[in-house]
Structure formats: structure tokens, C-alpha cells
C-alpha angles and dihedrals in degrees: 000000000000105000136040122285111279098013091134090053090055091054090047090049090051091052092048091048091050093049092045091047093053091047093047091050090052093045091046093052090047091051093047089052091051091239122186087239090094122065120256096226097053119127118216129198091225127057103279146330094282093055091047088050091057091049092051092045092053092047089050093053090048089051091053091050090048092050093051090045090053091054089058088063103225128135093244090059092053094051092044089052091050089053093048091046089053091049090051091050091053091048090051090053091049091056095047093104091059100041111011102176095041092047093050090050092050090046090053093049090049090053089049090053092049093048093048091053094046096053093053109115110212094179091070091057 
């Protein structure tokens, strides 16, 4: 073994955060613009589609920052990414009434990101 335990999971978490961040930015912009991409009968925990779009956009930008912070390799980036992954998991659960299958999938990927970042052993580096 050359690297520390879980180093591959950190890289995988960074890639997933980057992909999720780009998707959340796109979905947030679409929701702010009242696009027909979202269903008309969806119920949101917050006031309306535009507010939910801003929430998703902010989470997407935070995910991108977390992904780039993870690639720098410092401890702060890992803990920041754990926090953003947790925030994304909560947001996925809040949107479960509008898109149940998609929300469960995003929740599962967020848990996978969090787990991958927790098992990383810095002391072996």
C-alpha cells in the first residue's frame, strides 16, 4: 500500500461532489427561471419553485467549492466536504415529495460521499 487508507474514496467523493455541484447549479438556474423542466404539481418545503431554486443553486456552488477544496488535500477541505455532503443529503430529503426516486438516489450518493470522507486515515499519510 502506497497511500493512506481511503485515499481513492476521497478522490471519488471529490468527483461526485463536482458532478453534483454542476447538476445542482444547472437545476437551480432552471428552477429560478421557472423552467418547464420541473413538474407543475410538485410540492416544496419552502415557499415556491424560485426559492427552492436558490437553495439548490447555493448548495451546488458549495459542492463545487468543497470538491476543489478536497483536491487540495487539506483537513479543512475534508471536513467542509462532509458538511456540504450532509447539507445536500438534507436537501435531498426535503425534495422527496416532489421527486421521490431521484431524491433517494441523491441521498444515497451523499451518504456514500460522507462515508468515504470519514474513513480516510490522514495519520497514515
